[in-house]
N, C-alpha and C positions, 0 to 999 in steps of 0.2 A: 790142815791147820798150819798156820805160819809159826815158825819157830819163835820162841820168846827169848830175847836177850836184853838184859838190863845191866849196864855197866855199874861197877862198884862205886860207891861214894864214901865219904868219911864215916857215914852212919848206916849205910845199907850195903848188903853183900852183892857180889856179882850173881846174877841169875842167868843161867844159860840152859834153856830147856829146848833141846833138839828133839822135837816130836818125831821127826822122820828117822832119827837114829836111836830113839828110845833111851835118851840120856838126859838126866837133869843134874845140874851142878850148881851148888850154892857155896860161895867162897868169900871170906872176908869177915867183917864185923857187922852185927845187926843190932842197932838200937835206934831205929827210925822214930821220928816224932809221933807218927801215927802208924803203928805196925799193921793194923787192919787195912788201911789204905794202901800201904806198900805191898803186902802179901795178898791182898784181895784178887788182883788179876792173875797171879800165879795159882792161887787156890781154884779159881774158876777155870783156868786153862787145864789144870791137873784133873779136875773132875770130868771135863769134856774129853780129855785124852784117855783116861782109864775107861770111860764109857765106850770108847771106840776100839779098845784092844780086842784083838781077834783070838788070842790065846797062845800063839806060838812065839811071841816076842819075849826077849829077855830085856827087862827094863833095868837100867843101871842108874842109881841115884848116889851121887857123891856129895857129901856135906863136909866142908872144911871151914867151920866158923871159929875164929880165934876168940870172939866174944859175942854174946847175945844176951839181951836183957829179958826180963820176965814177960813182957808183952810179946816179944819175938818168940819166946818159948811156947806160949799159948798158940801162936800161929803155926809154928813148926809142928806141934802136936797135931793140929788139924790136918796139915799136909800128910804127915806120916799115917794118920788114921785113914785117910783116903787111900793111900797106898796099901795099907794093911788089909783094908776091906777088899781091894782088888786082888790081893794075894790070896785071901781066903776064898775067893771065887775061882782060884786055880791059875791066876796069872803069875808068872815068874818075875819077882821083883827083888832086887838086891840093894840093900842100903849099905853104903860104904861110909863109915864114920871116921873121918880124918881128924886127929887131934895131936897136940904137942905131948910128947911122952911125959913131960914134967907137969902137965896140967891135970891134976887129980879131979877137978870139978868136971872138966870136959870128958874125961875117961868115965867117971861115974854116970854122967848124963847118958853117954853111949850105952852103958850097961843097962840103965833104966829103959832106954829105947828098946833094947833087945828083949827085955821082959814085957814091956807094955804092948809091943807090936810083934808078937811071936810068929806071924805068918811071913814076915819079911826075912829074907836070907841076910843076916847081919854080918858085917865084916868090919872089925876095928883095925885102924891103920895108925898106930902111934908113930910119930916122926920126931926126929931130933931138932 
């Protein structure tokens, strides 16, 4: 699979999915006009990626979104559900949730992710 790299825009996050290194990074703000169209290729690539996992890989997912709207939230939950299902099948997947220490909403969202997707190794990273 070819790695997926989408540069950040004013309304969409950086997407850096390095299949060969087992690393996915989302960073920036996410309020695209059409979240399904923006996240669709990533969701498709993620499904194909996890279907090809052999079992010995450590998958690292880093999410550092300073803002995301409700339609982005729905798409993110779909991505995390795909990852959680892979983790339930025995794949080692770590979700690193990066958020501003002062952003209570982002912190609570991370806590919700930890509850909703228990098979993922969750790591919160508050920053100043």
